Structures are given as C-alpha cells and as structure tokens.
PyMOL CGO cylinders between C-alpha atoms (Angstrom):
from pymol import cmd
from pymol.cgo import CYLINDER

trace = [
    CYLINDER, 2.01, 7.87, -17.81, -0.41, 11.00, -16.54, 0.3, 1, 1, 1, 1, 1, 1,
    CYLINDER, -0.41, 11.00, -16.54, -1.46, 11.97, -13.20, 0.3, 1, 1, 1, 1, 1, 1,
    CYLINDER, -1.46, 11.97, -13.20, -4.49, 10.58, -12.97, 0.3, 1, 1, 1, 1, 1, 1,
    CYLINDER, -4.49, 10.58, -12.97, -3.33, 7.25, -13.96, 0.3, 1, 1, 1, 1, 1, 1,
    CYLINDER, -3.33, 7.25, -13.96, -1.14, 6.73, -11.32, 0.3, 1, 1, 1, 1, 1, 1,
    CYLINDER, -1.14, 6.73, -11.32, -3.91, 7.87, -9.05, 0.3, 1, 1, 1, 1, 1, 1,
    CYLINDER, -3.91, 7.87, -9.05, -5.90, 5.16, -10.39, 0.3, 1, 1, 1, 1, 1, 1,
    CYLINDER, -5.90, 5.16, -10.39, -3.54, 2.55, -9.93, 0.3, 1, 1, 1, 1, 1, 1,
    CYLINDER, -3.54, 2.55, -9.93, -2.21, 4.29, -7.07, 0.3, 1, 1, 1, 1, 1, 1,
    CYLINDER, -2.21, 4.29, -7.07, -5.70, 3.74, -5.20, 0.3, 1, 1, 1, 1, 1, 1,
    CYLINDER, -5.70, 3.74, -5.20, -6.00, -0.21, -6.60, 0.3, 1, 1, 1, 1, 1, 1,
    CYLINDER, -6.00, -0.21, -6.60, -3.39, -1.49, -5.09, 0.3, 1, 1, 1, 1, 1, 1,
    CYLINDER, -3.39, -1.49, -5.09, -4.67, -1.05, -1.83, 0.3, 1, 1, 1, 1, 1, 1,
    CYLINDER, -4.67, -1.05, -1.83, -7.82, -2.74, -2.83, 0.3, 1, 1, 1, 1, 1, 1,
    CYLINDER, -7.82, -2.74, -2.83, -6.88, -6.11, -1.42, 0.3, 1, 1, 1, 1, 1, 1,
    CYLINDER, -6.88, -6.11, -1.42, -4.06, -8.21, -2.66, 0.3, 1, 1, 1, 1, 1, 1,
    CYLINDER, -4.06, -8.21, -2.66, -5.74, -8.69, -5.56, 0.3, 1, 1, 1, 1, 1, 1,
    CYLINDER, -5.74, -8.69, -5.56, -5.90, -5.22, -6.35, 0.3, 1, 1, 1, 1, 1, 1,
    CYLINDER, -5.90, -5.22, -6.35, -2.60, -5.07, -5.60, 0.3, 1, 1, 1, 1, 1, 1,
    CYLINDER, -2.60, -5.07, -5.60, -1.54, -8.05, -8.50, 0.3, 1, 1, 1, 1, 1, 1,
    CYLINDER, -1.54, -8.05, -8.50, -3.45, -5.94, -11.10, 0.3, 1, 1, 1, 1, 1, 1,
    CYLINDER, -3.45, -5.94, -11.10, -1.53, -2.24, -10.29, 0.3, 1, 1, 1, 1, 1, 1,
    CYLINDER, -1.53, -2.24, -10.29, 1.75, -4.47, -10.25, 0.3, 1, 1, 1, 1, 1, 1,
    CYLINDER, 1.75, -4.47, -10.25, 1.09, -6.41, -13.68, 0.3, 1, 1, 1, 1, 1, 1,
    CYLINDER, 1.09, -6.41, -13.68, -0.71, -3.51, -15.41, 0.3, 1, 1, 1, 1, 1, 1,
    CYLINDER, -0.71, -3.51, -15.41, 2.30, -1.14, -14.50, 0.3, 1, 1, 1, 1, 1, 1,
    CYLINDER, 2.30, -1.14, -14.50, 5.20, -3.42, -15.44, 0.3, 1, 1, 1, 1, 1, 1,
    CYLINDER, 5.20, -3.42, -15.44, 7.36, -0.97, -17.73, 0.3, 1, 1, 1, 1, 1, 1,
    CYLINDER, 7.36, -0.97, -17.73, 5.36, 2.06, -16.84, 0.3, 1, 1, 1, 1, 1, 1,
    CYLINDER, 5.36, 2.06, -16.84, 5.81, 2.51, -12.97, 0.3, 1, 1, 1, 1, 1, 1,
    CYLINDER, 5.81, 2.51, -12.97, 6.89, 5.60, -11.64, 0.3, 1, 1, 1, 1, 1, 1,
    CYLINDER, 6.89, 5.60, -11.64, 8.23, 6.58, -8.31, 0.3, 1, 1, 1, 1, 1, 1,
    CYLINDER, 8.23, 6.58, -8.31, 4.46, 7.52, -6.61, 0.3, 1, 1, 1, 1, 1, 1,
    CYLINDER, 4.46, 7.52, -6.61, 2.77, 3.72, -8.14, 0.3, 1, 1, 1, 1, 1, 1,
    CYLINDER, 2.77, 3.72, -8.14, 6.34, 2.26, -6.89, 0.3, 1, 1, 1, 1, 1, 1,
    CYLINDER, 6.34, 2.26, -6.89, 5.82, 4.25, -2.94, 0.3, 1, 1, 1, 1, 1, 1,
    CYLINDER, 5.82, 4.25, -2.94, 2.05, 2.89, -3.31, 0.3, 1, 1, 1, 1, 1, 1,
    CYLINDER, 2.05, 2.89, -3.31, 2.63, -0.35, -4.23, 0.3, 1, 1, 1, 1, 1, 1,
    CYLINDER, 2.63, -0.35, -4.23, 5.03, -0.69, -1.35, 0.3, 1, 1, 1, 1, 1, 1,
    CYLINDER, 5.03, -0.69, -1.35, 2.79, 0.70, 1.08, 0.3, 1, 1, 1, 1, 1, 1,
    CYLINDER, 2.79, 0.70, 1.08, -0.07, -1.29, 0.11, 0.3, 1, 1, 1, 1, 1, 1,
    CYLINDER, -0.07, -1.29, 0.11, 2.01, -4.49, 0.09, 0.3, 1, 1, 1, 1, 1, 1,
    CYLINDER, 2.01, -4.49, 0.09, 3.29, -3.74, 3.65, 0.3, 1, 1, 1, 1, 1, 1,
    CYLINDER, 3.29, -3.74, 3.65, -0.61, -3.52, 5.11, 0.3, 1, 1, 1, 1, 1, 1,
    CYLINDER, -0.61, -3.52, 5.11, -1.62, -5.96, 2.96, 0.3, 1, 1, 1, 1, 1, 1,
    CYLINDER, -1.62, -5.96, 2.96, 1.02, -8.52, 4.59, 0.3, 1, 1, 1, 1, 1, 1,
    CYLINDER, 1.02, -8.52, 4.59, 1.13, -7.45, 8.20, 0.3, 1, 1, 1, 1, 1, 1,
    CYLINDER, 1.13, -7.45, 8.20, -2.36, -7.65, 8.34, 0.3, 1, 1, 1, 1, 1, 1,
    CYLINDER, -2.36, -7.65, 8.34, -2.37, -11.22, 6.96, 0.3, 1, 1, 1, 1, 1, 1,
    CYLINDER, -2.37, -11.22, 6.96, 0.00, -12.27, 9.09, 0.3, 1, 1, 1, 1, 1, 1,
    CYLINDER, 0.00, -12.27, 9.09, -0.76, -10.91, 12.49, 0.3, 1, 1, 1, 1, 1, 1,
    CYLINDER, -0.76, -10.91, 12.49, -4.46, -10.44, 11.92, 0.3, 1, 1, 1, 1, 1, 1,
    CYLINDER, -4.46, -10.44, 11.92, -5.43, -14.01, 13.13, 0.3, 1, 1, 1, 1, 1, 1,
    CYLINDER, -5.43, -14.01, 13.13, -3.76, -13.48, 16.97, 0.3, 1, 1, 1, 1, 1, 1,
    CYLINDER, -3.76, -13.48, 16.97, -6.43, -13.49, 19.04, 0.3, 1, 1, 1, 1, 1, 1,
    CYLINDER, -6.43, -13.49, 19.04, -6.50, -10.12, 20.85, 0.3, 1, 1, 1, 1, 1, 1,
    CYLINDER, -6.50, -10.12, 20.85, -3.42, -8.32, 19.52, 0.3, 1, 1, 1, 1, 1, 1,
    CYLINDER, -3.42, -8.32, 19.52, -3.98, -9.41, 16.07, 0.3, 1, 1, 1, 1, 1, 1,
    CYLINDER, -3.98, -9.41, 16.07, -7.42, -7.70, 15.89, 0.3, 1, 1, 1, 1, 1, 1,
    CYLINDER, -7.42, -7.70, 15.89, -6.42, -4.59, 17.61, 0.3, 1, 1, 1, 1, 1, 1,
    CYLINDER, -6.42, -4.59, 17.61, -3.75, -4.39, 15.35, 0.3, 1, 1, 1, 1, 1, 1,
    CYLINDER, -3.75, -4.39, 15.35, -5.76, -4.78, 12.55, 0.3, 1, 1, 1, 1, 1, 1,
    CYLINDER, -5.76, -4.78, 12.55, -8.01, -2.25, 13.71, 0.3, 1, 1, 1, 1, 1, 1,
    CYLINDER, -8.01, -2.25, 13.71, -5.30, 0.06, 13.70, 0.3, 1, 1, 1, 1, 1, 1,
    CYLINDER, -5.30, 0.06, 13.70, -3.84, -1.04, 10.47, 0.3, 1, 1, 1, 1, 1, 1,
    CYLINDER, -3.84, -1.04, 10.47, -7.53, 0.18, 9.15, 0.3, 1, 1, 1, 1, 1, 1,
    CYLINDER, -7.53, 0.18, 9.15, -6.95, 3.48, 9.94, 0.3, 1, 1, 1, 1, 1, 1,
    CYLINDER, -6.95, 3.48, 9.94, -3.39, 3.48, 8.12, 0.3, 1, 1, 1, 1, 1, 1,
    CYLINDER, -3.39, 3.48, 8.12, -4.77, 1.37, 5.19, 0.3, 1, 1, 1, 1, 1, 1,
    CYLINDER, -4.77, 1.37, 5.19, -7.35, 5.12, 5.33, 0.3, 1, 1, 1, 1, 1, 1,
    CYLINDER, -7.35, 5.12, 5.33, -4.84, 7.37, 5.44, 0.3, 1, 1, 1, 1, 1, 1,
    CYLINDER, -4.84, 7.37, 5.44, -3.01, 5.41, 2.86, 0.3, 1, 1, 1, 1, 1, 1,
    CYLINDER, -3.01, 5.41, 2.86, -6.13, 5.44, 0.28, 0.3, 1, 1, 1, 1, 1, 1,
    CYLINDER, -6.13, 5.44, 0.28, -6.53, 9.21, 0.85, 0.3, 1, 1, 1, 1, 1, 1,
    CYLINDER, -6.53, 9.21, 0.85, -2.65, 9.74, 0.54, 0.3, 1, 1, 1, 1, 1, 1,
    CYLINDER, -2.65, 9.74, 0.54, -3.34, 8.43, -3.01, 0.3, 1, 1, 1, 1, 1, 1,
    CYLINDER, -3.34, 8.43, -3.01, -6.17, 9.83, -4.01, 0.3, 1, 1, 1, 1, 1, 1,
    CYLINDER, -6.17, 9.83, -4.01, -4.78, 12.98, -3.00, 0.3, 1, 1, 1, 1, 1, 1,
    CYLINDER, -4.78, 12.98, -3.00, -1.51, 12.42, -5.35, 0.3, 1, 1, 1, 1, 1, 1,
    CYLINDER, -1.51, 12.42, -5.35, 0.82, 12.18, -2.03, 0.3, 1, 1, 1, 1, 1, 1,
    CYLINDER, 0.82, 12.18, -2.03, 3.76, 10.11, -1.37, 0.3, 1, 1, 1, 1, 1, 1,
    CYLINDER, 3.76, 10.11, -1.37, 3.58, 10.01, 2.91, 0.3, 1, 1, 1, 1, 1, 1,
    CYLINDER, 3.58, 10.01, 2.91, 4.53, 7.08, 4.09, 0.3, 1, 1, 1, 1, 1, 1,
    CYLINDER, 4.53, 7.08, 4.09, 2.07, 5.35, 6.78, 0.3, 1, 1, 1, 1, 1, 1,
    CYLINDER, 2.07, 5.35, 6.78, 2.95, 6.03, 10.19, 0.3, 1, 1, 1, 1, 1, 1,
    CYLINDER, 2.95, 6.03, 10.19, 4.86, 3.76, 12.46, 0.3, 1, 1, 1, 1, 1, 1,
    CYLINDER, 4.86, 3.76, 12.46, 5.50, 1.22, 9.66, 0.3, 1, 1, 1, 1, 1, 1,
    CYLINDER, 5.50, 1.22, 9.66, 5.52, 3.31, 6.08, 0.3, 1, 1, 1, 1, 1, 1,
    CYLINDER, 5.52, 3.31, 6.08, 9.31, 3.83, 6.18, 0.3, 1, 1, 1, 1, 1, 1,
    CYLINDER, 9.31, 3.83, 6.18, 9.76, 0.46, 7.48, 0.3, 1, 1, 1, 1, 1, 1,
    CYLINDER, 9.76, 0.46, 7.48, 8.05, -0.96, 4.21, 0.3, 1, 1, 1, 1, 1, 1,
    CYLINDER, 8.05, -0.96, 4.21, 9.84, 1.26, 1.81, 0.3, 1, 1, 1, 1, 1, 1,
    CYLINDER, 9.84, 1.26, 1.81, 13.09, -0.24, 2.87, 0.3, 1, 1, 1, 1, 1, 1,
    CYLINDER, 13.09, -0.24, 2.87, 11.83, -4.00, 3.49, 0.3, 1, 1, 1, 1, 1, 1,
    CYLINDER, 11.83, -4.00, 3.49, 10.16, -3.74, -0.35, 0.3, 1, 1, 1, 1, 1, 1,
    CYLINDER, 10.16, -3.74, -0.35, 12.87, -1.93, -1.92, 0.3, 1, 1, 1, 1, 1, 1,
    CYLINDER, 12.87, -1.93, -1.92, 13.33, -4.20, -4.10, 0.3, 1, 1, 1, 1, 1, 1,
    CYLINDER, 13.33, -4.20, -4.10, 9.43, -3.44, -6.29, 0.3, 1, 1, 1, 1, 1, 1,
    CYLINDER, 9.43, -3.44, -6.29, 10.94, -0.68, -8.41, 0.3, 1, 1, 1, 1, 1, 1,
]
cmd.load_cgo(trace, "trace")
C-alpha cells in the first residue's frame, strides 16, 4: 500500500463511524501501523462523543473539545503523522490495541 492510500483511508476513518467501518473493512488484510493508529484514534473519538455527548452541559462542552481533537487528528492523518490527540490519544491506543 502506498502513502497516498494510507492517507486516504486514514482520513476516511475520521468521517463518522460509517467512514471508520469502510476504512476497517477495506483494509482487512493491508493495514499498516499508520492506519492502525488512526483507526484506533478515530474509534476513540467517535465513541467518546457518542457515549458522553448526550449529557447536558458537560457532554456539550466535551463534544466541543472532542471536535477540536477530531480536527487535530484529521490534520495529522492528512499530513501522514501519528501524533496522539491530547488527553485521550494514548488511552485510545491502549484500549483499542486489539485493532491490528
């Protein structure tokens, strides 16, 4: 898999949970460390917002923070970087280490 494909699927993984599923299924046998990293980050961001975003006030504030983190992660994917998002990035890598 070339760098452009990795960037494409890494970016797609951040475009809603549907994009994450598409990237996961499309790369069943061709995952690289870069793609695995971004699949974990994207899943963590999506699940955090889904599970905690509905809580009044606190969830809304968290949703705004996660939007900022989502933008950072998306920019990292576009620039072919594997920098974890602030606060939660390393946690997502540990929690979702089963994604390989």
